[in-house]
PQR file of N, CA, C, O and H, with PARSE charges and radii, in Angstrom:
ATOM      1  N   MET A   1     102.275 121.494  98.320 -0.4000 1.5000
ATOM      2  CA  MET A   1     101.799 120.127  98.270 -0.0000 2.0000
ATOM      3  C   MET A   1     102.794 119.282  97.464  0.5500 1.7000
ATOM      4  O   MET A   1     103.115 119.628  96.328 -0.5500 1.4000
ATOM      5  N   PRO A   2     103.277 118.192  98.037 -0.5600 1.5000
ATOM      6  CA  PRO A   2     104.268 117.367  97.328  0.2800 2.0000
ATOM      7  C   PRO A   2     103.653 116.649  96.134  0.5500 1.7000
ATOM      8  O   PRO A   2     102.450 116.388  96.093 -0.5500 1.4000
ATOM      9  N   ARG A   3     104.505 116.339  95.167 -0.4000 1.5000
ATOM     10  CA  ARG A   3     104.045 115.607  93.986 -0.0000 2.0000
ATOM     11  C   ARG A   3     103.707 114.185  94.384  0.5500 1.7000
ATOM     12  O   ARG A   3     104.212 113.665  95.378 -0.5500 1.4000
ATOM     13  H   ARG A   3     105.481 116.551  95.200  0.4000 1.0000
ATOM     14  N   LYS A   4     102.850 113.566  93.596 -0.4000 1.5000
ATOM     15  CA  LYS A   4     102.404 112.206  93.854 -0.0000 2.0000
ATOM     16  C   LYS A   4     102.978 111.262  92.807  0.5500 1.7000
ATOM     17  O   LYS A   4     103.445 111.696  91.753 -0.5500 1.4000
ATOM     18  H   LYS A   4     102.440 113.988  92.788  0.4000 1.0000
ATOM     19  N   VAL A   5     102.940 109.975  93.104 -0.4000 1.5000
ATOM     20  CA  VAL A   5     103.425 108.956  92.185 -0.0000 2.0000
ATOM     21  C   VAL A   5     102.660 109.042  90.869  0.5500 1.7000
ATOM     22  O   VAL A   5     103.242 108.832  89.805 -0.5500 1.4000
ATOM     23  H   VAL A   5     102.561 109.623  93.960  0.4000 1.0000
ATOM     24  N   ARG A   6     101.377 109.345  90.923 -0.4000 1.5000
ATOM     25  CA  ARG A   6     100.582 109.444  89.685 -0.0000 2.0000
ATOM     26  C   ARG A   6     101.128 110.534  88.767  0.5500 1.7000
ATOM     27  O   ARG A   6     101.029 110.413  87.546 -0.5500 1.4000
ATOM     28  H   ARG A   6     100.904 109.516  91.787  0.4000 1.0000
ATOM     29  N   ASP A   7     101.702 111.595  89.332 -0.4000 1.5000
ATOM     30  CA  ASP A   7     102.290 112.668  88.529 -0.0000 2.0000
ATOM     31  C   ASP A   7     103.535 112.181  87.786  0.5500 1.7000
ATOM     32  O   ASP A   7     103.740 112.530  86.623 -0.5500 1.4000
ATOM     33  H   ASP A   7     101.783 111.693  90.324  0.4000 1.0000
ATOM     34  N   LEU A   8     104.365 111.376  88.455 -0.4000 1.5000
ATOM     35  CA  LEU A   8     105.553 110.831  87.805 -0.0000 2.0000
ATOM     36  C   LEU A   8     105.164 109.920  86.648  0.5500 1.7000
ATOM     37  O   LEU A   8     105.761 109.974  85.573 -0.5500 1.4000
ATOM     38  H   LEU A   8     104.198 111.092  89.399  0.4000 1.0000
ATOM     39  N   ILE A   9     104.160 109.085  86.878 -0.4000 1.5000
ATOM     40  CA  ILE A   9     103.713 108.166  85.835 -0.0000 2.0000
ATOM     41  C   ILE A   9     103.181 108.948  84.640  0.5500 1.7000
ATOM     42  O   ILE A   9     103.457 108.595  83.494 -0.5500 1.4000
ATOM     43  H   ILE A   9     103.675 109.041  87.751  0.4000 1.0000
ATOM     44  N   GLU A  10     102.435 109.988  84.899 -0.4000 1.5000
ATOM     45  CA  GLU A  10     101.903 110.835  83.827 -0.0000 2.0000
ATOM     46  C   GLU A  10     103.039 111.487  83.042  0.5500 1.7000
ATOM     47  O   GLU A  10     102.990 111.533  81.813 -0.5500 1.4000
ATOM     48  H   GLU A  10     102.211 110.275  85.830  0.4000 1.0000
ATOM     49  N   ASP A  11     104.058 111.990  83.733 -0.4000 1.5000
ATOM     50  CA  ASP A  11     105.206 112.605  83.071 -0.0000 2.0000
ATOM     51  C   ASP A  11     105.929 111.606  82.173  0.5500 1.7000
ATOM     52  O   ASP A  11     106.313 111.935  81.051 -0.5500 1.4000
ATOM     53  H   ASP A  11     104.098 111.953  84.732  0.4000 1.0000
ATOM     54  N   LEU A  12     106.113 110.392  82.670 -0.4000 1.5000
ATOM     55  CA  LEU A  12     106.794 109.365  81.884 -0.0000 2.0000
ATOM     56  C   LEU A  12     105.998 109.007  80.634  0.5500 1.7000
ATOM     57  O   LEU A  12     106.567 108.879  79.550 -0.5500 1.4000
ATOM     58  H   LEU A  12     105.802 110.125  83.582  0.4000 1.0000
ATOM     59  N   LYS A  13     104.700 108.848  80.781 -0.4000 1.5000
ATOM     60  CA  LYS A  13     103.875 108.484  79.620 -0.0000 2.0000
ATOM     61  C   LYS A  13     103.846 109.603  78.588  0.5500 1.7000
ATOM     62  O   LYS A  13     103.846 109.333  77.387 -0.5500 1.4000
ATOM     63  H   LYS A  13     104.238 108.953  81.662  0.4000 1.0000
ATOM     64  N   LYS A  14     103.822 110.849  79.034 -0.4000 1.5000
ATOM     65  CA  LYS A  14     103.854 111.978  78.097 -0.0000 2.0000
ATOM     66  C   LYS A  14     105.168 112.026  77.323  0.5500 1.7000
ATOM     67  O   LYS A  14     105.203 112.477  76.178 -0.5500 1.4000
ATOM     68  H   LYS A  14     103.822 111.068  80.010  0.4000 1.0000
ATOM     69  N   ALA A  15     106.250 111.558  77.952 -0.4000 1.5000
ATOM     70  CA  ALA A  15     107.565 111.569  77.310 -0.0000 2.0000
ATOM     71  C   ALA A  15     107.770 110.352  76.406  0.5500 1.7000
ATOM     72  O   ALA A  15     108.826 110.221  75.787 -0.5500 1.4000
ATOM     73  H   ALA A  15     106.222 111.192  78.882  0.4000 1.0000
ATOM     74  N   GLY A  16     106.784 109.464  76.322 -0.4000 1.5000
ATOM     75  CA  GLY A  16     106.880 108.319  75.422 -0.0000 2.0000
ATOM     76  C   GLY A  16     107.320 107.022  76.062  0.5500 1.7000
ATOM     77  O   GLY A  16     107.613 106.057  75.356 -0.5500 1.4000
ATOM     78  H   GLY A  16     105.927 109.571  76.825  0.4000 1.0000
ATOM     79  N   PHE A  17     107.372 106.976  77.367 -0.4000 1.5000
ATOM     80  CA  PHE A  17     107.730 105.746  78.059 -0.0000 2.0000
ATOM     81  C   PHE A  17     106.529 104.803  78.060  0.5500 1.7000
ATOM     82  O   PHE A  17     105.375 105.231  78.076 -0.5500 1.4000
ATOM     83  H   PHE A  17     107.134 107.760  77.941  0.4000 1.0000
ATOM     84  N   VAL A  18     106.838 103.507  78.043 -0.4000 1.5000
ATOM     85  CA  VAL A  18     105.802 102.480  78.031 -0.0000 2.0000
ATOM     86  C   VAL A  18     105.935 101.652  79.299  0.5500 1.7000
ATOM     87  O   VAL A  18     107.034 101.238  79.669 -0.5500 1.4000
ATOM     88  H   VAL A  18     107.776 103.160  78.030  0.4000 1.0000
ATOM     89  N   GLU A  19     104.817 101.415  79.957 -0.4000 1.5000
ATOM     90  CA  GLU A  19     104.844 100.604  81.172 -0.0000 2.0000
ATOM     91  C   GLU A  19     104.950  99.143  80.782  0.5500 1.7000
ATOM     92  O   GLU A  19     104.148  98.642  79.994 -0.5500 1.4000
ATOM     93  H   GLU A  19     103.925 101.752  79.656  0.4000 1.0000
ATOM     94  N   ARG A  20     105.938  98.466  81.332 -0.4000 1.5000
ATOM     95  CA  ARG A  20     106.120  97.056  80.998 -0.0000 2.0000
ATOM     96  C   ARG A  20     105.791  96.139  82.167  0.5500 1.7000
ATOM     97  O   ARG A  20     106.214  94.983  82.196 -0.5500 1.4000
ATOM     98  H   ARG A  20     106.589  98.873  81.972  0.4000 1.0000
ATOM     99  N   GLY A  21     105.051  96.647  83.111 -0.4000 1.5000
ATOM    100  CA  GLY A  21     104.608  95.832  84.236 -0.0000 2.0000
ATOM    101  C   GLY A  21     105.513  95.981  85.436  0.5500 1.7000
ATOM    102  O   GLY A  21     106.400  96.834  85.470 -0.5500 1.4000
ATOM    103  H   GLY A  21     104.708  97.585  83.088  0.4000 1.0000
ATOM    104  N   GLY A  22     105.275  95.145  86.406 -0.4000 1.5000
ATOM    105  CA  GLY A  22     106.043  95.178  87.632 -0.0000 2.0000
ATOM    106  C   GLY A  22     105.440  94.227  88.629  0.5500 1.7000
ATOM    107  O   GLY A  22     104.523  93.473  88.305 -0.5500 1.4000
ATOM    108  H   GLY A  22     104.554  94.452  86.379  0.4000 1.0000
ATOM    109  N   LYS A  23     105.944  94.258  89.824 -0.4000 1.5000
ATOM    110  CA  LYS A  23     105.460  93.348  90.847 -0.0000 2.0000
ATOM    111  C   LYS A  23     105.076  94.158  92.070  0.5500 1.7000
ATOM    112  O   LYS A  23     105.867  94.960  92.565 -0.5500 1.4000
ATOM    113  H   LYS A  23     106.690  94.871  90.087  0.4000 1.0000
ATOM    114  N   GLY A  24     103.881  93.951  92.547 -0.4000 1.5000
ATOM    115  CA  GLY A  24     103.419  94.690  93.710 -0.0000 2.0000
ATOM    116  C   GLY A  24     103.196  96.151  93.352  0.5500 1.7000
ATOM    117  O   GLY A  24     102.501  96.463  92.385 -0.5500 1.4000
ATOM    118  H   GLY A  24     103.239  93.299  92.145  0.4000 1.0000
ATOM    119  N   SER A  25     103.787  97.041  94.133 -0.4000 1.5000
ATOM    120  CA  SER A  25     103.606  98.470  93.905 -0.0000 2.0000
ATOM    121  C   SER A  25     104.698  99.051  93.009  0.5500 1.7000
ATOM    122  O   SER A  25     104.804 100.271  92.887 -0.5500 1.4000
ATOM    123  H   SER A  25     104.352  96.788  94.919  0.4000 1.0000
ATOM    124  N   HIS A  26     105.513  98.198  92.378 -0.4000 1.5000
ATOM    125  CA  HIS A  26     106.576  98.661  91.499 -0.0000 2.0000
ATOM    126  C   HIS A  26     106.103  98.640  90.052  0.5500 1.7000
ATOM    127  O   HIS A  26     105.447  97.697  89.610 -0.5500 1.4000
ATOM    128  H   HIS A  26     105.427  97.206  92.477  0.4000 1.0000
ATOM    129  N   ARG A  27     106.447  99.693  89.327 -0.4000 1.5000
ATOM    130  CA  ARG A  27     106.107  99.796  87.912 -0.0000 2.0000
ATOM    131  C   ARG A  27     107.377 100.117  87.149  0.5500 1.7000
ATOM    132  O   ARG A  27     108.147 100.991  87.546 -0.5500 1.4000
ATOM    133  H   ARG A  27     106.980 100.460  89.687  0.4000 1.0000
ATOM    134  N   ASN A  28     107.596  99.399  86.039 -0.4000 1.5000
ATOM    135  CA  ASN A  28     108.793  99.603  85.227 -0.0000 2.0000
ATOM    136  C   ASN A  28     108.394 100.262  83.916  0.5500 1.7000
ATOM    137  O   ASN A  28     107.408  99.875  83.289 -0.5500 1.4000
ATOM    138  H   ASN A  28     106.970  98.689  85.716  0.4000 1.0000
ATOM    139  N   PHE A  29     109.165 101.257  83.510 -0.4000 1.5000
ATOM    140  CA  PHE A  29     108.902 101.989  82.280 -0.0000 2.0000
ATOM    141  C   PHE A  29     110.142 101.932  81.396  0.5500 1.7000
ATOM    142  O   PHE A  29     111.268 102.082  81.869 -0.5500 1.4000
ATOM    143  H   PHE A  29     109.966 101.572  84.020  0.4000 1.0000
ATOM    144  N   THR A  30     109.912 101.711  80.102 -0.4000 1.5000
ATOM    145  CA  THR A  30     111.024 101.672  79.159 -0.0000 2.0000
ATOM    146  C   THR A  30     110.784 102.676  78.039  0.5500 1.7000
ATOM    147  O   THR A  30     109.656 103.086  77.763 -0.5500 1.4000
ATOM    148  H   THR A  30     108.997 101.589  79.718  0.4000 1.0000
ATOM    149  N   HIS A  31     111.884 103.050  77.413 -0.4000 1.5000
ATOM    150  CA  HIS A  31     111.850 103.984  76.276 -0.0000 2.0000
ATOM    151  C   HIS A  31     112.971 103.549  75.344  0.5500 1.7000
ATOM    152  O   HIS A  31     114.044 103.177  75.818 -0.5500 1.4000
ATOM    153  H   HIS A  31     112.800 102.717  77.637  0.4000 1.0000
ATOM    154  N   PRO A  32     112.755 103.585  74.028 -0.5600 1.5000
ATOM    155  CA  PRO A  32     113.799 103.116  73.108  0.2800 2.0000
ATOM    156  C   PRO A  32     115.110 103.920  73.166  0.5500 1.7000
ATOM    157  O   PRO A  32     116.166 103.381  72.832 -0.5500 1.4000
ATOM    158  N   ASN A  33     115.065 105.178  73.576 -0.4000 1.5000
ATOM    159  CA  ASN A  33     116.262 106.012  73.620 -0.0000 2.0000
ATOM    160  C   ASN A  33     116.948 106.021  74.980  0.5500 1.7000
ATOM    161  O   ASN A  33     117.985 106.665  75.139 -0.5500 1.4000
ATOM    162  H   ASN A  33     114.207 105.616  73.846  0.4000 1.0000
ATOM    163  N   VAL A  34     116.396 105.325  75.956 -0.4000 1.5000
ATOM    164  CA  VAL A  34     116.947 105.321  77.314 -0.0000 2.0000
ATOM    165  C   VAL A  34     117.557 103.949  77.578  0.5500 1.7000
ATOM    166  O   VAL A  34     116.929 102.921  77.326 -0.5500 1.4000
ATOM    167  H   VAL A  34     115.554 104.802  75.827  0.4000 1.0000
ATOM    168  N   SER A  35     118.782 103.947  78.086 -0.4000 1.5000
ATOM    169  CA  SER A  35     119.530 102.705  78.244 -0.0000 2.0000
ATOM    170  C   SER A  35     118.992 101.780  79.339  0.5500 1.7000
ATOM    171  O   SER A  35     119.118 100.560  79.232 -0.5500 1.4000
ATOM    172  H   SER A  35     119.292 104.782  78.290  0.4000 1.0000
ATOM    173  N   ARG A  36     118.395 102.348  80.386 -0.4000 1.5000
ATOM    174  CA  ARG A  36     117.932 101.533  81.506 -0.0000 2.0000
ATOM    175  C   ARG A  36     116.456 101.790  81.776  0.5500 1.7000
ATOM    176  O   ARG A  36     115.980 102.907  81.573 -0.5500 1.4000
ATOM    177  H   ARG A  36     118.293 103.339  80.473  0.4000 1.0000
ATOM    178  N   PRO A  37     115.725 100.781  82.230 -0.5600 1.5000
ATOM    179  CA  PRO A  37     114.327 101.033  82.595  0.2800 2.0000
ATOM    180  C   PRO A  37     114.249 101.897  83.858  0.5500 1.7000
ATOM    181  O   PRO A  37     115.168 101.916  84.678 -0.5500 1.4000
ATOM    182  N   VAL A  38     113.142 102.602  83.988 -0.4000 1.5000
ATOM    183  CA  VAL A  38     112.899 103.445  85.155 -0.0000 2.0000
ATOM    184  C   VAL A  38     111.869 102.725  86.019  0.5500 1.7000
ATOM    185  O   VAL A  38     110.815 102.324  85.526 -0.5500 1.4000
ATOM    186  H   VAL A  38     112.396 102.587  83.322  0.4000 1.0000
ATOM    187  N   THR A  39     112.167 102.561  87.293 -0.4000 1.5000
ATOM    188  CA  THR A  39     111.248 101.908  88.218 -0.0000 2.0000
ATOM    189  C   THR A  39     110.655 102.953  89.152  0.5500 1.7000
ATOM    190  O   THR A  39     111.373 103.716  89.799 -0.5500 1.4000
ATOM    191  H   THR A  39     113.023 102.887  87.694  0.4000 1.0000
ATOM    192  N   VAL A  40     109.321 102.969  89.206 -0.4000 1.5000
ATOM    193  CA  VAL A  40     108.603 103.861  90.118 -0.0000 2.0000
ATOM    194  C   VAL A  40     107.885 102.966  91.112  0.5500 1.7000
ATOM    195  O   VAL A  40     107.118 102.086  90.720 -0.5500 1.4000
ATOM    196  H   VAL A  40     108.738 102.349  88.680  0.4000 1.0000
ATOM    197  N   CYS A  41     108.129 103.185  92.385 -0.4000 1.5000
ATOM    198  CA  CYS A  41     107.481 102.359  93.394 -0.0000 2.0000
ATOM    199  C   CYS A  41     106.571 103.214  94.264  0.5500 1.7000
ATOM    200  O   CYS A  41     106.777 104.417  94.422 -0.5500 1.4000
ATOM    201  H   CYS A  41     108.752 103.900  92.703  0.4000 1.0000
ATOM    202  N   GLY A  42     105.573 102.569  94.816 -0.4000 1.5000
ATOM    203  CA  GLY A  42     104.626 103.239  95.692 -0.0000 2.0000
ATOM    204  C   GLY A  42     103.225 103.202  95.111  0.5500 1.7000
ATOM    205  O   GLY A  42     103.030 102.986  93.914 -0.5500 1.4000
ATOM    206  H   GLY A  42     105.405 101.592  94.688  0.4000 1.0000
ATOM    207  N   LYS A  43     102.264 103.416  95.977 -0.4000 1.5000
ATOM    208  CA  LYS A  43     100.877 103.482  95.538 -0.0000 2.0000
ATOM    209  C   LYS A  43     100.650 104.789  94.787  0.5500 1.7000
ATOM    210  O   LYS A  43     101.409 105.743  94.953 -0.5500 1.4000
ATOM    211  H   LYS A  43     102.422 103.592  96.949  0.4000 1.0000
ATOM    212  N   ILE A  44      99.622 104.833  93.974 -0.4000 1.5000
ATOM    213  CA  ILE A  44      99.330 105.990  93.120 -0.0000 2.0000
ATOM    214  C   ILE A  44      99.258 107.284  93.927  0.5500 1.7000
ATOM    215  O   ILE A  44      99.728 108.317  93.452 -0.5500 1.4000
ATOM    216  H   ILE A  44      99.005 104.057  93.839  0.4000 1.0000
ATOM    217  N   GLY A  45      98.700 107.263  95.105 -0.4000 1.5000
ATOM    218  CA  GLY A  45      98.512 108.474  95.899 -0.0000 2.0000
ATOM    219  C   GLY A  45      99.647 108.806  96.846  0.5500 1.7000
ATOM    220  O   GLY A  45      99.567 109.787  97.585 -0.5500 1.4000
ATOM    221  H   GLY A  45      98.318 106.424  95.492  0.4000 1.0000
ATOM    222  N   ASP A  46     100.717 107.997  96.839 -0.4000 1.5000
ATOM    223  CA  ASP A  46     101.850 108.253  97.742 -0.0000 2.0000
ATOM    224  C   ASP A  46     102.646 109.472  97.290  0.5500 1.7000
ATOM    225  O   ASP A  46     102.652 109.822  96.110 -0.5500 1.4000
ATOM    226  H   ASP A  46     100.783 107.200  96.239  0.4000 1.0000
ATOM    227  N   ASP A  47     103.310 110.105  98.233 -0.4000 1.5000
ATOM    228  CA  ASP A  47     104.201 111.220  97.910 -0.0000 2.0000
ATOM    229  C   ASP A  47     105.452 110.674  97.224  0.5500 1.7000
ATOM    230  O   ASP A  47     105.898 109.561  97.503 -0.5500 1.4000
ATOM    231  H   ASP A  47     103.305 109.820  99.192  0.4000 1.0000
ATOM    232  N   VAL A  48     106.000 111.471  96.334 -0.4000 1.5000
ATOM    233  CA  VAL A  48     107.207 111.090  95.600 -0.0000 2.0000
ATOM    234  C   VAL A  48     108.426 111.285  96.493  0.5500 1.7000
ATOM    235  O   VAL A  48     108.544 112.295  97.187 -0.5500 1.4000
ATOM    236  H   VAL A  48     105.638 112.375  96.107  0.4000 1.0000
ATOM    237  N   LEU A  49     109.320 110.321  96.469 -0.4000 1.5000
ATOM    238  CA  LEU A  49     110.590 110.446  97.177 -0.0000 2.0000
ATOM    239  C   LEU A  49     111.570 111.182  96.272  0.5500 1.7000
ATOM    240  O   LEU A  49     111.438 111.148  95.049 -0.5500 1.4000
ATOM    241  H   LEU A  49     109.224 109.500  95.905  0.4000 1.0000
ATOM    242  N   HIS A  50     112.551 111.845  96.874 -0.4000 1.5000
ATOM    243  CA  HIS A  50     113.480 112.680  96.111 -0.0000 2.0000
ATOM    244  C   HIS A  50     114.227 111.894  95.039  0.5500 1.7000
ATOM    245  O   HIS A  50     114.396 112.376  93.919 -0.5500 1.4000
ATOM    246  H   HIS A  50     112.658 111.873  97.867  0.4000 1.0000
ATOM    247  N   TYR A  51     114.677 110.682  95.380 -0.4000 1.5000
ATOM    248  CA  TYR A  51     115.440 109.906  94.408 -0.0000 2.0000
ATOM    249  C   TYR A  51     114.570 109.462  93.241  0.5500 1.7000
ATOM    250  O   TYR A  51     115.067 109.309  92.126 -0.5500 1.4000
ATOM    251  H   TYR A  51     114.539 110.291  96.290  0.4000 1.0000
ATOM    252  N   GLN A  52     113.269 109.253  93.482 -0.4000 1.5000
ATOM    253  CA  GLN A  52     112.372 108.882  92.390 -0.0000 2.0000
ATOM    254  C   GLN A  52     112.192 110.043  91.419  0.5500 1.7000
ATOM    255  O   GLN A  52     112.251 109.853  90.204 -0.5500 1.4000
ATOM    256  H   GLN A  52     112.865 109.377  94.388  0.4000 1.0000
ATOM    257  N   ALA A  53     111.975 111.232  91.944 -0.4000 1.5000
ATOM    258  CA  ALA A  53     111.798 112.408  91.098 -0.0000 2.0000
ATOM    259  C   ALA A  53     113.051 112.654  90.270  0.5500 1.7000
ATOM    260  O   ALA A  53     112.958 112.989  89.089 -0.5500 1.4000
ATOM    261  H   ALA A  53     111.928 111.386  92.931  0.4000 1.0000
ATOM    262  N   ARG A  54     114.211 112.494  90.871 -0.4000 1.5000
ATOM    263  CA  ARG A  54     115.464 112.703  90.150 -0.0000 2.0000
ATOM    264  C   ARG A  54     115.638 111.662  89.051  0.5500 1.7000
ATOM    265  O   ARG A  54     116.029 112.010  87.937 -0.5500 1.4000
ATOM    266  H   ARG A  54     114.287 112.222  91.831  0.4000 1.0000
ATOM    267  N   ALA A  55     115.358 110.399  89.337 -0.4000 1.5000
ATOM    268  CA  ALA A  55     115.507 109.338  88.337 -0.0000 2.0000
ATOM    269  C   ALA A  55     114.589 109.572  87.143  0.5500 1.7000
ATOM    270  O   ALA A  55     114.995 109.379  85.997 -0.5500 1.4000
ATOM    271  H   ALA A  55     115.041 110.116  90.242  0.4000 1.0000
ATOM    272  N   VAL A  56     113.357 109.987  87.406 -0.4000 1.5000
ATOM    273  CA  VAL A  56     112.413 110.253  86.327 -0.0000 2.0000
ATOM    274  C   VAL A  56     112.870 111.459  85.514  0.5500 1.7000
ATOM    275  O   VAL A  56     112.828 111.427  84.284 -0.5500 1.4000
ATOM    276  H   VAL A  56     113.027 110.144  88.337  0.4000 1.0000
ATOM    277  N   ARG A  57     113.302 112.513  86.181 -0.4000 1.5000
ATOM    278  CA  ARG A  57     113.765 113.709  85.476 -0.0000 2.0000
ATOM    279  C   ARG A  57     114.941 113.390  84.564  0.5500 1.7000
ATOM    280  O   ARG A  57     114.968 113.834  83.416 -0.5500 1.4000
ATOM    281  H   ARG A  57     113.337 112.539  87.180  0.4000 1.0000
ATOM    282  N   LEU A  58     115.920 112.621  85.058 -0.4000 1.5000
ATOM    283  CA  LEU A  58     117.081 112.269  84.252 -0.0000 2.0000
ATOM    284  C   LEU A  58     116.715 111.359  83.087  0.5500 1.7000
ATOM    285  O   LEU A  58     117.274 111.498  81.999 -0.5500 1.4000
ATOM    286  H   LEU A  58     115.899 112.260  85.990  0.4000 1.0000
ATOM    287  N   ALA A  59     115.790 110.434  83.296 -0.4000 1.5000
ATOM    288  CA  ALA A  59     115.360 109.543  82.227 -0.0000 2.0000
ATOM    289  C   ALA A  59     114.635 110.312  81.126  0.5500 1.7000
ATOM    290  O   ALA A  59     114.829 110.029  79.943 -0.5500 1.4000
ATOM    291  H   ALA A  59     115.336 110.321  84.180  0.4000 1.0000
ATOM    292  N   ILE A  60     113.810 111.271  81.499 -0.4000 1.5000
ATOM    293  CA  ILE A  60     113.101 112.083  80.503 -0.0000 2.0000
ATOM    294  C   ILE A  60     114.097 112.928  79.715  0.5500 1.7000
ATOM    295  O   ILE A  60     113.945 113.098  78.505 -0.5500 1.4000
ATOM    296  H   ILE A  60     113.653 111.501  82.459  0.4000 1.0000
ATOM    297  N   GLN A  61     115.114 113.459  80.391 -0.4000 1.5000
ATOM    298  CA  GLN A  61     116.147 114.226  79.689 -0.0000 2.0000
ATOM    299  C   GLN A  61     116.909 113.328  78.711  0.5500 1.7000
ATOM    300  O   GLN A  61     117.211 113.744  77.593 -0.5500 1.4000
ATOM    301  H   GLN A  61     115.237 113.321  81.374  0.4000 1.0000
ATOM    302  N   GLU A  62     117.216 112.111  79.125 -0.4000 1.5000
ATOM    303  CA  GLU A  62     117.945 111.174  78.263 -0.0000 2.0000
ATOM    304  C   GLU A  62     117.107 110.775  77.050  0.5500 1.7000
ATOM    305  O   GLU A  62     117.649 110.501  75.980 -0.5500 1.4000
ATOM    306  H   GLU A  62     116.971 111.773  80.034  0.4000 1.0000
ATOM    307  N   SER A  63     115.790 110.743  77.218 -0.4000 1.5000
ATOM    308  CA  SER A  63     114.917 110.348  76.103 -0.0000 2.0000
ATOM    309  C   SER A  63     114.851 111.422  75.018  0.5500 1.7000
ATOM    310  O   SER A  63     114.442 111.153  73.889 -0.5500 1.4000
ATOM    311  H   SER A  63     115.350 110.965  78.088  0.4000 1.0000
ATOM    312  N   GLY A  64     115.256 112.632  75.371 -0.4000 1.5000
ATOM    313  CA  GLY A  64     115.263 113.711  74.380 -0.0000 2.0000
ATOM    314  C   GLY A  64     113.996 114.549  74.382  0.5500 1.7000
ATOM    315  O   GLY A  64     113.798 115.341  73.461 -0.5500 1.4000
ATOM    316  H   GLY A  64     115.589 112.851  76.289  0.4000 1.0000
ATOM    317  N   LYS A  65     113.151 114.411  75.356 -0.4000 1.5000
ATOM    318  CA  LYS A  65     111.903 115.176  75.427 -0.0000 2.0000
ATOM    319  C   LYS A  65     112.081 116.413  76.267  0.5500 1.7000
ATOM    320  O   LYS A  65     111.136 117.183  76.441 -0.5500 1.4000
ATOM    321  H   LYS A  65     113.312 113.768  76.104  0.4000 1.0000
TER
END
């Protein structure tokens, strides 16, 4: 079963990212130790796209978690 957008959001929040809003189905997350915000797009129940999973994984690694 593929991961869902809600799983990515949960992972980001556990790593200390803060949601700073977005427009439509886009959500932006920031972290003080990460140079760029992470954007997650899609409805909560949508399947995660490969590039989204990679971006979240790299951002969490950069945050030091």
